[in-house]
C-alpha positions in Angstrom: 0.0 0.0 0.0 2.8 2.4 0.8 4.4 1.9 -2.6 1.1 2.5 -4.3 0.9 5.9 -2.6 4.5 6.7 -3.5 3.9 5.8 -7.1 0.8 8.0 -7.2 2.7 10.9 -5.7 5.5 10.4 -8.2 3.1 10.3 -11.1 1.2 13.4 -10.0 4.4 15.4 -9.5 5.8 14.1 -12.7 2.8 15.4 -14.5 3.3 18.8 -12.8 7.0 18.7 -13.9 5.7 18.2 -17.5 3.6 21.4 -17.1 6.7 23.3 -15.9 8.9 22.0 -18.7 6.3 23.1 -21.3 5.3 26.4 -19.8 8.3 28.0 -18.1 10.4 28.6 -21.3 7.3 30.2 -22.7 6.8 32.5 -19.6 3.4 30.9 -19.0 1.7 30.4 -15.6 2.3 26.9 -14.3 -0.4 26.9 -11.7 -3.5 28.1 -13.5 -5.0 27.0 -16.8 -5.9 23.5 -18.2 -3.4 21.5 -20.1 -3.7 21.7 -23.9 -2.6 19.6 -26.8 0.7 21.1 -28.1 -0.5 20.6 -31.7 -4.3 21.5 -31.9 -4.3 23.6 -28.7 -7.6 21.9 -27.5 -8.0 21.4 -23.8 -7.1 18.0 -22.6 -9.9 16.3 -20.5 -9.0 15.0 -17.1 -9.3 11.3 -18.2 -6.9 12.0 -21.0 -4.4 13.5 -18.6 -3.8 10.6 -16.2 0.0 10.1 -15.8 1.4 7.2 -17.9 -1.9 5.4 -18.3 -3.5 8.0 -20.7 -0.4 8.1 -22.8 -0.4 4.3 -23.2 -4.2 4.1 -23.8 -4.1 6.8 -26.4 -0.9 5.4 -27.9 0.8 8.7 -27.5 -1.7 10.7 -29.6 -4.2 13.5 -28.9 -7.7 12.2 -28.7 -9.0 15.1 -30.8 -6.5 15.8 -33.5 -4.8 12.3 -33.5 -1.4 13.9 -33.8 1.5 12.4 -31.9 2.4 13.8 -28.4 6.1 13.8 -27.5 7.3 10.6 -25.7 9.1 13.0 -23.4 5.9 13.4 -21.4 5.8 9.7 -20.6 9.6 9.7 -19.8 9.3 12.6 -17.4 6.5 11.0 -15.4 8.3 7.6 -15.4 11.5 9.2 -14.1 9.6 11.0 -11.4 8.0 7.8 -10.2 11.3 6.0 -10.2 12.8 8.9 -8.2 10.1 8.8 -5.6 10.2 5.0 -5.2 14.0 4.8 -5.1 14.2 7.5 -2.4 11.5 5.9 -0.3 13.1 2.5 -0.7 16.7 3.6 0.3 16.0 6.3 2.8 12.4 5.9 4.0 10.1 8.8 5.1 12.1 11.7 6.7 13.3 15.2 5.9 16.2 13.9 3.9 13.8 12.2 1.6 11.6 15.3 1.3 14.6 17.5 0.4 15.9 15.0 -2.2 12.4 14.7 -3.7 12.3 18.4 -4.2 15.8 18.4 -5.6 14.9 15.5 -8.0 11.9 17.4 -9.3 13.8 20.6 -9.9 16.6 18.6 -11.6 14.0 16.8 -13.9 12.5 20.2 -15.0 15.9 21.8 -15.5 17.2 18.8 -17.4 14.5 18.8 -20.1 14.2 22.6 -20.4 17.9 23.0 -21.0 18.0 20.0 -23.3 15.2 21.4 -25.5 15.7 25.2 -25.2 19.3 25.7 -24.1 18.2 27.8 -21.1 17.7 27.3 -17.4 15.0 29.6 -16.0 16.1 31.8 -13.0 13.1 30.7 -10.9 14.5 27.2 -10.9 18.1 28.1 -10.1 17.1 30.6 -7.4 14.8 28.1 -5.9 17.6 25.6 -5.8 19.9 28.1 -4.1 17.4 29.2 -1.5 16.3 25.7 -0.5 19.8 24.5 -0.5 21.0 27.2 1.8 17.9 27.1 4.0 18.3 23.3 4.7 21.9 23.8 5.8 20.7 25.2 9.1 18.9 21.9 10.0 21.3 19.8 12.2 19.0 16.7 11.9 19.7 16.1 8.2 22.3 13.7 6.9 25.5 15.6 7.6 27.5 13.3 5.5 25.5 14.4 2.4 24.4 17.9 3.3 26.9 20.5 4.6 26.5 23.1 7.3 25.6 26.7 6.4 29.3 27.8 6.2 30.2 25.0 3.8 27.0 25.7 2.0 27.8 29.4 1.5 31.4 28.5 0.3 30.0 25.9 -2.0 27.5 28.3 -3.5 30.0 31.0 -4.2 32.6 28.5 -5.5 30.2 26.7 -7.8 29.1 30.0 -9.4 32.6 31.5 -9.5 34.2 28.5 -11.3 31.7 28.4 -14.1 31.6 32.2 -14.3 35.4 32.2 -14.7 35.2 29.7 -17.5 32.6 31.8 -19.3 34.7 35.0 -18.8 38.0 33.6 -20.0 36.4 31.7 -22.9 34.8 35.0 -24.0 38.1 36.9 -23.7 40.0 34.3 -25.8 37.3 33.3 -28.4 35.5 36.7 -28.4 32.1 34.9 -28.1 29.9 33.3 -25.5 30.8 29.7 -24.6 28.3 28.9 -21.8 25.4 30.6 -20.2 25.1 32.1 -16.8 22.3 29.7 -16.2 25.0 27.0 -15.8 26.9 29.1 -13.3 23.7 29.6 -11.3 23.0 25.9 -11.4 26.5 25.1 -10.1 26.0 27.7 -7.4 22.7 26.1 -6.4 24.4 22.6 -6.3 27.2 24.1 -4.2 24.6 25.4 -1.7 23.1 21.9 -1.5 26.3 19.8 -1.2 29.0 22.1 -0.2 32.4 23.2 -1.7 33.8 19.6 -1.8 31.3 18.6 -4.4 32.2 21.3 -6.9 35.5 20.0 -8.4 34.2 16.4 -8.7 30.9 17.5 -10.3 32.5 19.9 -12.8 35.1 17.3 -13.8 32.6 14.4 -14.2 30.2 16.7 -16.1 33.0 17.8 -18.5 34.0 14.1 -19.1 30.4 13.0 -19.8 29.9 16.0 -22.1 33.1 15.2 -24.0 32.1 11.5 -24.4 28.7 12.7 -25.6 29.9 15.1 -28.3 33.2 13.4 -29.3 31.6 11.0 -31.9 29.7 13.7 -33.7 32.8 15.9 -33.8 34.9 13.1 -35.2 32.3 12.4 -37.8 32.2 16.1 -38.5 28.4 16.3 -38.0 29.0 18.8 -35.2 31.5 21.6 -34.9 33.7 22.3 -31.9 31.9 25.6 -31.5 28.4 24.1 -31.7 26.1 24.9 -28.8 25.4 22.1 -26.3 23.2 22.2 -23.2 25.6 21.7 -20.3 23.0 21.7 -17.5 22.0 18.0 -18.1 25.6 16.9 -17.8 25.9 18.8 -14.5 22.8 17.1 -13.2 24.0 13.6 -14.2 27.4 14.3 -12.5 25.6 15.5 -9.4 23.5 12.3 -9.2 26.7 10.3 -9.6 28.3 12.4 -6.7 25.3 11.8 -4.5 25.2 8.1 -5.2 28.9 7.6 -4.5 29.5 10.3 -1.9 30.7 8.0 0.8 33.3 6.4 -1.5 34.4 9.9 -2.8 34.9 11.3 0.7 36.7 8.2 1.8 39.0 8.5 -1.2 39.7 12.1 -0.4 40.0 11.3 3.3 37.4 14.0 4.3 
């Protein structure tokens, strides 16, 4: 019964994440207004908007115009459910779980917005920073994962400063923008969440993953070295790796 509730919560919040992913880049209100088909703009009835099930029943098409709806909607809801279930299974019900659920939802929204639009809305980054700093005052949280407020502040400043420095020096050398400040704010938010020690690891791993991702297309000459890529998703993947292996990383660094 517990897992049914967790799955339902994950599905509901995954559906809300889809709303945010669609509306935030378009500066639309994410709270009010019924969902509409992206193609015909007709309002979607409640029974056609049931997470996962409606997509499967309608075979990924709008009931009215019969045009395909992006499979991304299904993927986002599925990832949200997996996140909720995994956190409940490994951690249980406590404040650590609540904060990590909030983080996972923000990460999901940022991941797909940046992947599709090459932007990270400030409201997401600033929410990440504020919540990350706020929770650092709670001594009852997992201190191995979450830093105190001093380390949180240092992490936030360092995370932003490192990416900002990369952006600045790249612009001085190449005379054009290389990354966006959204990536710097995202790293700042992650620094507030996990402290200064997380920054070098996450930036290094994110860079390696990005290089692995783009290298084949550069070798095949289907992508130029100067081509724009969304770096936010790589930062998020690297952060998830850091969180998963934090004990081994800190042991390795003898921290």
